[in-house]
C-alpha positions as CSV (number, residue, x, y, z in Angstrom):
1,M,107.1,101.2,172.8
2,T,110.3,102.4,173.4
3,N,113.2,99.5,173.7
4,H,115.1,100.4,176.7
5,S,119.0,100.0,177.4
6,V,119.4,96.5,179.6
7,H,121.2,97.2,182.5
8,W,123.8,94.7,182.8
9,S,124.8,93.7,186.1
10,E,127.2,91.7,188.4
11,G,124.7,88.5,189.7
12,L,122.7,89.1,186.5
13,F,120.4,85.9,185.6
14,I,120.5,86.2,181.9
15,S,117.5,85.2,180.3
16,P,116.2,85.2,176.3
17,H,114.2,88.3,177.5
18,H,117.7,90.1,178.2
19,F,119.3,89.2,174.2
20,Q,115.8,89.9,173.1
21,L,115.3,93.5,174.7
22,S,119.1,94.1,174.0
23,E,118.5,93.9,170.2
24,R,115.5,95.6,169.8
25,R,116.8,98.6,171.5
26,L,120.4,98.5,169.0
27,R,117.3,97.8,166.0
28,E,115.5,101.0,167.4
29,E,119.1,103.1,167.7
30,I,120.3,102.2,164.3
31,G,116.4,103.3,162.9
32,V,116.3,106.6,164.5
33,A,119.9,106.8,163.6
34,Q,119.0,106.4,159.6
35,Q,116.0,108.5,159.9
36,W,118.3,111.4,161.8
37,H,120.0,111.6,159.0
38,V,117.8,111.1,156.2
39,G,114.3,112.3,155.9
40,Y,113.2,109.1,153.6
41,A,115.3,106.3,154.9
42,Y,113.0,103.8,153.8
43,G,112.6,102.3,150.3
44,L,114.2,99.9,147.6
45,R,118.1,99.9,147.1
46,K,117.8,96.7,144.5
47,F,115.3,95.5,142.7
48,Q,114.9,92.6,139.4
49,V,111.6,91.6,138.7
50,N,111.9,88.1,136.6
51,A,110.2,89.2,133.3
52,D,109.6,85.6,131.9
53,A,107.4,85.5,135.1
54,L,105.5,88.7,134.7
55,A,105.0,87.1,131.3
56,N,103.1,84.2,132.1
57,W,100.9,86.2,134.6
58,R,103.0,85.8,137.7
59,V,104.8,87.7,140.1
60,S,108.4,86.7,140.9
61,I,111.0,88.5,142.5
62,D,114.7,87.4,141.6
63,S,116.5,90.3,143.9
64,L,115.3,92.5,146.4
65,H,117.1,94.6,148.9
66,A,114.8,97.1,151.1
67,R,114.3,98.7,154.3
68,L,110.8,99.1,156.0
69,R,109.4,102.3,157.5
70,D,109.8,100.4,161.0
71,G,114.0,100.6,160.0
72,T,113.7,96.3,159.1
73,C,116.5,96.1,155.8
74,L,115.4,92.9,153.7
75,R,117.4,91.0,151.0
76,F,116.5,88.9,149.0
77,P,117.4,85.9,148.8
78,E,120.2,86.3,151.3
79,D,118.7,86.5,154.2
80,S,114.9,86.7,153.4
81,L,111.7,84.5,152.1
82,L,109.7,85.9,149.1
83,S,107.4,83.0,147.3
84,P,105.9,84.4,143.4
85,V,102.5,84.7,143.4
86,E,100.4,84.6,140.9
87,I,98.5,87.4,139.1
88,P,94.5,87.2,138.6
89,R,93.6,87.8,135.5
90,A,90.4,89.7,136.7
91,A,92.9,91.8,138.1
92,F,92.3,93.9,134.9
93,R,89.3,94.3,133.6
94,S,90.3,97.1,131.1
95,A,93.3,98.7,130.0
96,Q,93.0,101.3,131.8
97,D,93.2,99.4,135.2
98,R,96.5,98.9,137.4
99,L,97.8,96.4,140.3
100,M,100.0,97.4,142.5
101,V,102.7,95.1,144.4
102,H,103.5,95.2,148.1
103,L,106.3,94.0,149.9
104,A,104.8,92.4,153.5
105,V,106.7,91.9,156.4
106,P,104.5,90.5,159.7
107,R,105.1,92.8,162.7
108,L,106.6,92.3,165.6
109,Q,104.3,91.3,168.2
110,L,105.5,91.0,171.8
111,G,103.6,88.6,174.1
112,R,103.1,86.1,171.0
113,R,105.4,83.7,168.7
114,N,106.9,85.8,166.0
115,A,109.1,82.7,164.7
116,D,108.1,79.3,163.7
117,T,109.5,77.0,161.5
118,Q,109.5,77.2,158.1
119,T,106.6,74.5,157.7
120,G,103.9,76.7,159.3
121,D,101.1,79.0,158.3
122,G,103.6,81.9,157.0
123,S,101.9,84.6,159.8
124,S,105.1,85.0,161.7
125,R,107.4,87.6,161.7
126,Y,110.7,84.9,161.2
127,A,110.9,81.5,159.7
128,V,113.2,79.4,161.9
129,D,115.6,76.8,160.3
130,S,119.3,75.3,161.4
131,Q,122.2,75.9,160.0
132,E,125.8,74.6,160.8
133,V,128.6,77.1,162.0
134,E,132.2,76.5,162.4
135,D,133.8,78.0,164.7
136,E,136.3,81.3,163.6
137,N,139.0,79.4,165.9
138,Q,138.4,76.2,166.6
139,V,139.2,73.4,163.4
140,G,136.5,70.9,163.5
141,N,134.2,72.2,165.8
142,P,131.0,73.2,163.7
143,L,127.9,73.5,165.6
144,V,124.2,73.0,164.1
145,V,122.5,76.4,165.1
146,S,119.6,77.8,164.8
147,V,118.7,80.7,163.0
148,R,115.9,82.9,161.6
149,W,114.9,84.5,158.2
150,L,112.4,87.1,157.7
151,N,109.2,85.9,156.2
152,A,108.2,88.2,154.1
153,K,105.4,88.0,151.2
154,L,104.0,89.4,148.0
155,L,100.7,91.4,148.8
156,L,98.4,92.4,145.2
157,G,96.0,95.1,144.8
158,N,94.0,95.5,148.5
159,E,94.6,92.4,149.8
160,E,94.5,92.7,153.5
161,L,97.5,94.9,154.5
162,S,96.6,95.1,158.3
163,G,99.2,93.6,160.5
164,Y,102.1,93.8,157.8
165,E,105.1,96.5,158.1
166,T,104.2,97.0,154.3
167,L,106.2,98.7,150.8
168,P,105.1,99.3,147.7
169,L,107.2,97.2,145.1
170,M,105.2,98.4,141.5
171,R,102.6,98.9,139.6
172,L,101.4,96.9,136.9
173,R,99.6,97.3,134.1
174,L,98.3,95.6,131.4
175,G,100.5,95.9,127.7
176,A,99.7,97.9,124.5
177,V,98.9,95.3,122.1
178,A,95.9,92.9,121.9
179,E,96.2,90.1,124.9
180,A,99.6,91.3,126.0
181,P,100.7,90.3,129.5
182,P,101.3,92.6,132.3
183,E,103.9,95.1,132.8
184,I,105.4,97.3,134.8
185,D,103.6,100.9,134.8
186,P,106.5,103.4,134.3
187,D,104.5,106.5,135.2
188,Y,105.0,105.0,138.9
189,I,107.5,104.8,140.7
190,P,107.9,103.2,144.4
191,P,110.0,104.5,147.6
192,I,113.7,104.2,146.4
193,L,116.8,104.7,148.6
194,A,118.9,105.3,145.8
195,C,118.0,106.4,141.9
196,D,120.4,103.3,140.6
197,A,117.5,101.0,142.5
198,W,115.1,102.1,139.9
199,A,116.6,101.8,136.2
200,F,113.8,104.1,135.0
201,L,114.1,107.4,136.5
202,Q,118.6,106.7,136.8
203,E,118.6,105.7,132.8
204,R,115.0,107.6,131.0
205,I,114.7,110.4,133.1
206,L,118.0,111.7,134.9
207,G,119.8,110.3,131.3
208,G,117.1,111.6,129.5
209,I,117.4,115.2,131.0
210,T,121.0,115.1,130.9
211,D,121.6,114.1,127.1
212,H,118.9,116.7,125.9
213,F,120.6,119.5,127.8
214,G,124.0,118.3,126.3
215,S,122.6,118.3,123.3
216,L,121.0,121.6,123.2
217,A,124.1,123.1,124.6
218,D,126.3,121.4,121.6
219,Q,123.5,122.8,119.2
220,L,123.8,126.3,120.4
221,A,127.3,126.3,121.2
222,R,128.1,125.2,116.9
223,N,125.2,127.9,115.7
224,M,127.5,131.4,118.3
225,L,130.9,130.0,116.9
226,D,129.4,128.9,113.4
227,R,127.9,133.2,113.6
228,G,130.7,134.6,115.7
229,V,128.9,135.3,118.3
230,A,130.0,137.6,121.2
231,F,129.1,139.8,123.7
232,E,130.8,143.0,121.6
233,S,128.1,142.2,118.4
234,G,125.7,144.4,120.5
235,H,122.9,142.0,119.0
236,R,119.9,141.3,121.8
237,E,119.7,137.9,120.6
238,D,123.3,137.2,120.9
239,L,123.2,138.1,124.4
240,E,120.4,135.8,125.0
241,R,122.1,132.7,123.4
242,I,125.4,133.6,124.9
243,F,123.0,133.8,128.8
244,K,121.2,130.5,128.1
245,L,124.4,128.9,126.7
246,H,126.2,130.0,130.2
247,S,122.6,128.3,132.2
248,L,122.8,125.2,130.3
249,N,126.7,125.0,130.9
250,T,126.0,125.1,134.2
251,A,123.2,122.8,134.9
252,I,125.0,120.3,133.0
253,G,127.3,120.6,135.7
254,Y,124.7,119.8,138.2
255,L,123.1,116.9,136.2
256,C,126.6,115.2,134.7
257,N,127.0,113.3,137.1
258,L,123.1,112.3,138.2
259,P,122.8,109.2,135.5
260,F,126.0,106.9,136.4
261,V,126.7,107.6,140.1
262,R,125.5,105.0,142.8
263,G,123.9,106.1,146.0
264,I,122.6,109.0,145.1
265,H,119.3,109.5,147.0
266,P,116.3,110.6,144.8
267,L,115.7,113.6,147.1
268,T,118.8,115.0,146.5
269,A,118.6,114.4,142.3
270,Y,115.1,116.0,142.6
271,M,117.0,119.0,144.3
272,E,119.4,119.5,141.7
273,L,116.1,119.6,139.0
274,C,114.7,122.1,140.4
275,R,117.7,124.3,140.2
276,V,118.2,123.7,137.1
277,V,114.2,125.0,136.5
278,G,115.7,127.7,138.3
279,Q,118.4,128.0,135.9
280,I,116.6,128.2,132.4
281,A,113.4,129.8,134.0
282,L,114.4,133.5,132.5
283,F,113.8,131.6,129.1
284,L,110.7,130.7,129.8
285,P,107.7,132.7,128.6
286,E,107.0,133.5,132.4
287,R,110.7,134.5,133.0
288,R,110.3,133.6,136.2
289,M,110.7,129.9,138.2
290,P,107.7,128.5,137.5
291,Q,105.8,125.8,140.2
292,V,107.4,122.8,140.8
293,P,105.9,119.9,142.6
294,L,106.7,119.7,146.3
295,Y,109.3,116.5,146.8
296,D,106.7,113.1,147.2
297,H,109.1,110.2,148.5
298,D,105.8,108.0,148.3
299,D,104.9,109.3,144.6
300,L,108.6,109.8,143.0
301,G,107.0,109.3,139.4
302,G,104.3,112.2,140.2
303,C,107.2,114.7,141.0
304,F,109.8,113.5,138.8
305,H,107.9,113.3,135.2
306,A,106.2,116.8,136.0
307,I,109.4,118.2,136.4
308,R,110.5,116.4,133.4
309,R,107.5,118.0,131.4
310,L,108.6,121.4,132.8
311,L,112.1,120.5,130.7
312,D,110.2,120.3,127.9
313,L,111.3,116.3,127.9
314,D,108.1,114.8,126.7
315,Q,107.5,116.9,123.9
316,E,109.0,114.7,120.1
317,R,111.2,117.7,119.8
318,Q,111.7,121.5,120.8
319,K,109.9,123.8,118.8
320,R,112.4,124.7,116.0
321,A,112.7,128.8,115.1
322,Y,113.3,127.8,111.2
323,I,112.3,124.8,109.0
324,K,114.9,124.2,106.2
325,R,114.9,122.1,103.3
326,P,117.2,121.5,100.5
327,F,116.3,121.9,97.2
328,I,116.6,118.6,94.8
329,G,117.1,118.3,91.4
330,A,114.4,117.5,88.7
331,G,115.2,117.9,85.0
332,L,116.7,121.0,84.5
333,Q,114.9,122.5,87.6
334,M,115.9,122.2,91.6
335,Q,112.8,121.4,93.6
336,V,111.6,122.0,96.7
337,R,108.3,121.0,98.3
338,L,106.1,123.4,101.2
339,E,104.2,122.4,103.5
340,R,100.3,123.7,103.6
341,E,100.3,125.0,106.6
342,W,103.7,127.6,106.0
343,L,101.2,129.5,104.1
344,T,99.6,131.1,106.2
345,P,100.5,135.5,106.5
346,G,102.9,135.3,109.3
347,W,105.6,132.9,107.7
348,T,108.7,134.2,105.8
349,F,110.5,132.3,103.2
350,Y,114.4,132.7,102.4
351,M,116.4,131.0,99.5
352,G,120.4,130.1,101.0
353,V,123.0,129.3,99.2
354,E,125.5,127.5,100.6
355,S,129.6,128.1,99.0
356,Q,132.8,129.1,99.8
357,L,132.3,132.0,98.0
358,P,131.3,135.6,99.0
359,F,128.3,137.1,99.1
360,N,128.8,139.6,95.8
361,E,130.6,136.6,93.9
362,I,127.5,134.3,94.5
363,D,125.7,137.3,93.5
364,H,127.4,137.7,90.1
365,L,127.0,134.1,89.5
366,L,123.2,133.8,90.2
367,T,122.4,136.7,88.2
368,D,124.7,137.2,85.4
369,R,126.3,133.7,84.7
370,L,123.2,131.6,85.5
371,D,120.6,133.8,85.2
372,L,118.6,132.1,87.9
373,K,114.8,132.4,87.8
374,V,112.6,130.9,91.1
375,G,108.8,130.0,90.6
376,S,106.3,127.3,90.8
377,S,108.2,124.3,89.2
378,D,105.3,124.1,86.7
379,V,105.6,127.5,85.0
380,V,109.4,128.4,86.5
381,E,110.5,126.6,82.7
382,N,108.5,129.2,81.3
383,I,109.2,132.3,83.7
384,Y,113.2,131.7,82.1
385,R,112.1,130.8,79.0
386,G,110.4,133.9,78.3
387,G,112.8,136.2,80.5
388,K,110.1,136.9,82.9
389,G,111.1,137.9,86.3
390,G,109.3,135.3,88.8
391,V,109.5,135.3,92.5
392,K,111.5,138.6,93.4
393,A,114.4,137.6,95.2
394,R,116.1,140.2,97.6
395,P,119.6,140.0,99.0
396,E,119.2,140.0,102.8
397,A,122.2,141.5,104.4
398,A,120.6,140.6,108.1
399,P,119.4,137.0,108.2
400,P,117.9,135.7,111.3
401,R,120.5,135.3,113.7
402,D,119.1,131.4,113.7
403,F,120.3,130.4,110.3
404,P,123.5,129.3,109.9
405,G,126.0,131.9,109.5
406,A,129.3,130.6,107.7
407,G,129.6,129.6,104.1
408,W,125.7,130.4,103.6
409,T,124.0,133.4,101.5
410,Y,120.4,134.4,102.2
411,W,117.8,136.0,99.5
412,K,114.6,136.6,100.9
413,L,111.3,135.7,98.9
414,D,108.5,138.0,98.3
415,R,105.5,136.8,98.6
416,S,103.1,139.6,97.0
417,S,103.9,139.0,93.6
418,E,101.8,137.0,91.0
419,A,104.8,133.9,90.4
420,W,104.7,133.1,94.6
421,Q,100.6,133.0,94.2
422,A,101.6,129.9,91.9
423,V,103.7,128.6,94.3
424,E,100.8,128.6,97.1
425,K,99.1,126.4,94.5
426,T,100.8,123.7,93.5
427,L,103.4,123.6,97.1
428,N,106.1,123.2,94.8
429,L,109.1,125.9,94.7
430,A,111.7,125.3,91.8
431,I,114.6,127.4,90.1
432,R,116.1,127.4,86.9
433,F,119.5,128.6,85.7
434,N,121.5,127.9,82.6
435,E,122.2,124.2,82.6
436,K,125.1,125.3,80.3
437,Q,126.8,126.9,82.9
438,V,127.2,123.4,85.3
439,V,129.7,121.1,85.2
440,G,127.9,118.0,85.9
441,G,124.8,116.7,86.2
442,I,121.1,118.4,88.1
443,D,118.9,115.8,88.5
444,G,118.7,114.4,91.8
445,E,121.8,116.8,93.4
446,Q,121.8,119.0,95.8
447,T,124.6,120.7,95.2
448,I,125.7,122.0,91.8
449,Q,129.4,122.3,90.3
450,I,130.3,125.7,88.7
451,R,133.5,127.1,87.4
452,T,133.9,130.9,88.3
453,D,135.6,133.4,85.8
454,Q,139.3,132.1,87.3
455,G,138.5,129.1,86.1
456,K,137.9,127.6,89.9
457,L,135.1,125.0,90.6
458,V,132.7,125.6,92.8
459,G,130.2,123.9,94.8
460,L,126.7,125.6,95.5
461,S,123.8,124.2,97.2
462,F,120.3,125.4,97.7
463,A,117.8,125.1,100.2
464,L,114.5,127.0,101.3
465,Y,114.3,128.3,105.1
466,A,110.7,128.5,106.8
467,M,110.5,130.8,109.5
468,P,106.7,131.1,111.2
469,Q,105.7,134.2,113.1
470,G,106.9,134.9,116.4
471,A,109.8,132.8,115.8
């Protein structure tokens, strides 16, 4: 029903009807203006539940600001009543059960009593109370005025919602441990007016995405600087890294404010995330924009969690192009442990050496001065003493572009030799060298000290790089 404007005219006999209609008209115009300005103008603006009460099977709200679908604005405890409710234990018969908590306000019904005293049955839209009001312009002239409070209530699960203007507040689930009390289900996000109204959305989802992209950009930038990646290099992998870093930096420019700025509507945040998916779509296997869910104001958890998965944030870690493990001193050897899954035919292995020396000097140290041998930890001593070949290690002039560049040189290990078969049986790869050339200890160390022909003391660190097929 449309509330028309009151025609105020000379000689009008004013009754409460005129003021009530005028107020309803004003509220209606404000509500229409809000809907025209923002298509999703209902939801929570501030929400704080009492955690101690929830732990004792009770829903008690400490603070709540919300706008309902009909435009009603509610602020608790400032101008509304909202009593706690007990959570029936029968609501959770299994760990899979969920319980929805609704905010409910009786609808305005013309022709019946919509305001009652606070001692009434609670079915009225408003509760009437008395308040002493001071005169704005005259001292000592207070007047007791009847005021009304919005008479809100909490409804659980499938309680009757007809006759109420409702808004879902949260969804409850049982905690993970045995005999745990209910807790807020993070998979569900209710309608909200701003992202900062729901901490999980702003901090865990938006903040997590921003932090993750920042970490990826930092890692990629360091790798590019380390390897001197530039357009002039001509490597296909370098061009892909450059464009990927450009996409990440552009995405971070869109994302950086979302976890920190107050008042950002979830639709705005969701559209920015969709833009980010488009930014990185070129680097996905399909090379095109994937299907993203349409924005759903009544199921924010569904659409935000879905786009989070598209950005790979539900995975514990990103797929790595290689695995690096350091050699650690064990007696006169330095050893590293392999994993059984690495033994499939597609894996390749490199021995990396970190040092400040150029490749030629390192190669001279390893082959001539140290007489380095590679093999299984249980036979490498015999290989070294007997002067046998061991696992062949071929200098790699063009190692994979993902490997660290500055300060590292690489040798590719030959998996076809008999000595490598012994490594696969024990899963222990070891290197053995002339310990008399080492200054200091070997056992327990990751870096050994060697004196060069010029008398300079340098450190050598050894690491195994394992790369799966297709990385």
